[in-house]
C-alpha positions in Angstrom: -20.1 -3.0 7.9 -18.4 -0.4 11.2 -17.7 -1.6 14.7 -20.4 0.5 16.7 -18.1 1.3 20.1 -20.4 0.8 23.6 -20.4 4.2 24.6 -18.5 3.5 27.7 -15.8 2.8 25.6 -13.1 5.5 25.5 -11.6 5.1 22.1 -7.9 6.1 21.2 -6.8 6.2 18.2 -3.3 6.5 16.5 -1.9 9.9 16.1 1.2 9.4 14.1 1.2 7.7 10.7 4.5 7.2 8.5 3.8 5.9 5.1 6.2 4.0 2.7 5.3 4.2 -0.9 8.3 3.6 -2.6 9.2 2.6 -6.5 12.5 1.9 -5.9 11.7 0.6 -2.4 8.7 -2.1 -1.6 6.8 0.1 -4.1 4.1 2.2 -3.8 2.5 -0.4 -1.2 4.1 -1.1 2.3 2.3 1.2 4.7 2.9 1.4 8.4 1.2 3.2 11.5 3.2 3.6 14.2 1.9 4.3 18.4 5.3 5.9 19.6 4.3 6.0 23.0 5.9 8.1 25.4 6.8 7.7 29.3 4.2 10.2 30.1 1.5 8.8 27.8 -1.9 10.5 29.5 -4.6 8.3 30.3 -7.6 7.5 28.2 -9.8 9.9 29.9 -7.6 13.0 28.8 -7.6 11.9 25.8 -10.0 13.3 22.6 -10.7 10.7 19.7 -8.4 11.3 16.9 -7.8 9.5 13.6 -4.0 9.3 11.9 -4.1 10.6 8.1 -4.2 8.5 6.0 -3.2 9.3 1.9 -5.5 6.5 1.1 -8.7 8.6 2.8 -9.5 5.2 5.0 -9.1 6.3 8.3 -6.6 5.2 10.7 -5.7 1.4 10.3 -4.8 1.2 14.2 -7.2 1.4 17.3 -6.5 1.2 20.7 -10.2 1.3 22.7 -9.8 0.9 26.8 -12.6 -1.3 28.5 -11.5 -1.6 31.7 -8.9 -3.8 32.5 -7.5 -3.6 29.4 -6.8 -2.1 26.2 -8.4 -3.5 22.6 -6.4 -3.5 19.8 -8.4 -3.0 16.4 -6.7 -3.1 13.1 -8.7 -2.4 9.7 -7.4 -3.1 6.1 -7.5 0.4 4.7 -7.4 -0.9 0.9 -10.1 -1.8 -1.1 -8.9 -4.9 -1.4 -6.8 -7.9 0.4 -3.9 -7.6 2.7 -1.8 -8.8 4.9 -1.0 -7.0 8.4 1.8 -7.5 11.2 1.2 -5.9 14.4 4.3 -5.4 16.3 5.9 -3.7 19.3 8.9 -4.4 21.2 9.3 -6.5 24.2 8.0 -4.2 27.5 7.1 -4.7 31.1 4.8 -1.9 30.8 2.2 -4.6 29.4 0.9 -7.9 29.0 -0.4 -9.0 25.4 -3.2 -11.9 24.8 -1.9 -13.2 22.4 1.5 -12.4 22.1 2.9 -10.0 19.3 4.0 -10.1 16.4 0.8 -11.4 14.9 0.6 -11.5 11.3 -3.3 -11.4 9.5 -4.5 -11.6 6.3 -7.7 -9.4 6.0 -10.4 -9.0 3.1 -10.9 -5.4 1.9 -12.0 -2.9 4.4 -11.9 -5.7 7.0 -11.3 -4.6 10.7 -10.8 -6.9 13.3 -9.8 -7.8 17.3 -6.5 -8.9 17.0 -5.4 -8.6 20.7 -5.8 -7.6 24.1 -3.2 -5.1 26.0 -3.3 -5.5 29.7 -1.2 -2.5 31.6 1.3 -3.8 34.4 0.0 -1.1 36.8 -3.7 0.1 37.1 -3.0 3.6 36.2 -4.0 2.4 32.2 -1.1 3.9 30.6 1.0 2.4 28.1 4.2 4.6 28.0 6.8 3.3 25.5 4.4 0.6 24.0 6.0 1.4 20.1 3.1 -0.2 18.8 3.4 -0.9 14.8 1.3 -1.7 12.1 2.8 -2.9 8.8 0.3 -2.8 5.9 0.8 -5.0 2.4 -1.5 -5.1 -0.3 -2.7 -8.3 -1.5 -3.6 -12.0 -0.5 -0.3 -14.0 0.4 -2.4 -17.1 -0.5 -2.9 -16.2 -4.3 -1.4 -18.2 -7.1 -1.1 -15.8 -10.0 -2.2 -17.4 -13.1 -0.2 -16.3 -16.6 -2.1 -14.0 -18.6 -1.6 -12.3 -21.2 -1.7 -7.6 -20.6 -2.4 -5.3 -23.1 -0.5 -2.2 -23.6 -1.1 0.3 -21.2 -1.6 3.6 -23.7 -2.0 4.0 -27.0 -1.7 6.4 -29.7 2.0 7.2 -28.8 5.4 4.9 -30.1 6.0 2.4 -27.3 9.5 3.4 -26.1 11.2 1.6 -22.8 13.2 3.5 -20.8 14.2 1.6 -18.2 13.4 -2.4 -18.1 13.4 -5.1 -16.2 16.3 -5.2 -13.6 17.1 -1.8 -14.4 20.0 -0.6 -12.8 18.4 3.0 -11.8 15.5 1.8 -9.8 14.5 -1.4 -11.1 17.2 -3.9 -8.7 14.5 -4.7 -5.8 12.0 -7.3 -6.0 9.2 -5.6 -6.1 10.4 -3.6 -9.2 12.8 -6.0 -10.7 10.1 -7.3 -13.2 8.9 -3.7 -14.0 9.2 -1.4 -17.4 9.3 2.6 -17.6 7.7 3.4 -21.1 9.1 6.9 -22.0 5.7 9.1 -23.1 4.8 12.8 -22.9 3.0 13.9 -20.3 -0.5 13.3 -20.1 -1.1 10.2 -22.2 -4.2 8.1 -21.4 -3.0 5.5 -19.1 -5.3 2.7 -19.7 -5.8 -0.8 -17.9 -3.6 -3.8 -18.8 -6.6 -6.3 -17.8 -9.7 -6.6 -16.6 -9.5 -6.0 -12.5 -10.8 -3.7 -9.7 -9.0 -0.7 -8.4 -7.6 -1.4 -4.8 -5.4 1.7 -3.8 -5.0 5.2 -5.5 -2.4 7.8 -5.0 -3.4 11.3 -6.2 -2.0 14.1 -4.2 1.5 14.6 -5.5 2.6 17.2 -7.5 6.1 17.1 -8.1 9.4 14.9 -9.1 12.3 14.5 -6.8 14.8 12.3 -9.1 17.5 12.6 -6.4 15.2 10.8 -3.8 14.4 7.6 -4.2 12.1 8.1 -1.0 9.7 9.6 -3.0 8.4 6.7 -4.7 6.2 6.2 -7.3 4.7 9.3 -7.4 0.5 9.2 -8.0 -0.2 6.0 -8.8 -3.4 3.2 -9.4 -3.2 -0.4 -8.5 -5.5 -2.8 -10.0 -6.1 -6.1 -8.5 -7.3 -8.9 -10.5 -9.0 -12.0 -10.2 -6.0 -14.4 -9.4 -5.1 -12.0 -6.5 -2.2 -10.4 -8.9 -1.8 -6.5 -9.1 -0.9 -4.2 -11.5 0.6 -0.7 -10.5 0.5 2.1 -12.6 2.9 4.6 -11.8 4.5 8.4 -12.1 0.8 9.8 -13.1 0.4 13.3 -13.8 -0.8 15.9 -11.0 -4.7 15.3 -11.1 -4.0 12.6 -13.2 -5.7 9.6 -11.7 -9.0 9.2 -13.1 -10.7 6.0 -11.2 -11.7 5.5 -7.8 -11.1 2.6 -5.0 -13.4 0.0 -5.4 -14.3 0.8 -9.3 -14.4 -2.6 -11.8 -11.9 -1.5 -15.0 -12.1 -3.4 -18.1 -9.0 -3.7 -20.4 -8.4 -0.8 -22.1 -10.6 1.4 -19.8 -8.9 4.8 -19.1 -6.9 4.7 -15.2 -5.4 7.9 -15.6 -2.9 10.4 -17.2 1.0 9.8 -17.3 2.9 12.1 -15.8 6.4 12.9 -13.5 5.7 12.7 -10.4 7.8 10.8 -7.4 11.1 9.4 -7.7 11.2 10.3 -11.9 14.0 11.7 -13.8 11.5 12.4 -17.0 7.8 11.9 -18.4 6.8 7.8 -18.1 4.9 5.3 -17.3 6.4 2.5 -14.6 4.1 -0.5 -14.7 4.3 -3.5 -12.9 2.7 -6.6 -12.1 3.2 -7.7 -8.3 1.9 -10.4 -5.8 2.1 -10.7 -1.6 4.7 -13.3 -0.7 4.2 -13.3 2.9 4.6 -9.4 3.9 7.1 -8.5 1.2 5.8 -7.6 -2.4 7.6 -9.0 -4.9 7.0 -8.4 -9.0 6.5 -11.2 -11.5 7.5 -12.0 -15.0 4.5 -10.9 -17.5 3.7 -10.7 -21.0 2.3 -8.0 -23.0 0.9 -8.0 -26.3 1.9 -4.6 -28.5 0.4 -3.4 -31.9 2.4 -5.7 -33.8 2.3 -8.7 -31.4 3.9 -9.6 -28.1 6.9 -7.4 -26.7 10.2 -8.6 -26.0 11.5 -7.4 -22.5 15.2 -8.1 -21.7 15.6 -10.9 -19.0 17.9 -9.6 -15.9 20.9 -10.7 -15.4 21.4 -12.8 -12.9 
């Protein structure tokens, strides 16, 4: 349920958003909202309410609300599933935070919570140089993923593994170490490998950049499973996402169409199972069943 701000309150929303969505980095997942602060930051009375752009369509995740004599810092989990959030700021004499920063907390899907109160050091009600940063990592860090067989996330085309576990090109970091890239023609239907709920989608990427790892996973779907693990289906085609956040999906249900968006050199599907390891997204080994039995992925080198 949305929080109703009293008429006397003057909400101030962050105005800058840095979104970190990387295939070869904390993959398709970690997000960062930043209040840059400036030495001449105007008082709340001169600021019209503004929302930061949110790539997943859920609005700003960090809101500062003035209720004299203090700023209330609210955070919102922007995902349709559990997430861990960390609010931090460099040391400053301009304000006093109660409780102190940094703060780390786990929130349910779309949950909004008051996390700290910021008391300005003067009565000017400005927060120049505040530098608030909110990091969001999907998944519940308390979850314990269980062994489960996964179905092949496509059909009708041969199984061709272009890059396996620990691949040097883009599978050398923890979020992607246990990922598999399946080569396939663009537009191949991508299917849910396990029952779950769609918790996050990216759908507005139109091209690829094979030379820039920061281009990330392109268009993707993240599905939350009952045990708290999450499947990522990445590099989907432009207009290739066929599901929405909060949607329940069954094994074999169509999620979208494969593509070549983001940090990608050729059409393929990037698939991985991930968990939240306390503000770190890591991939975990998985078993997958193909048309002729269980697929054997090579173990990564130590």
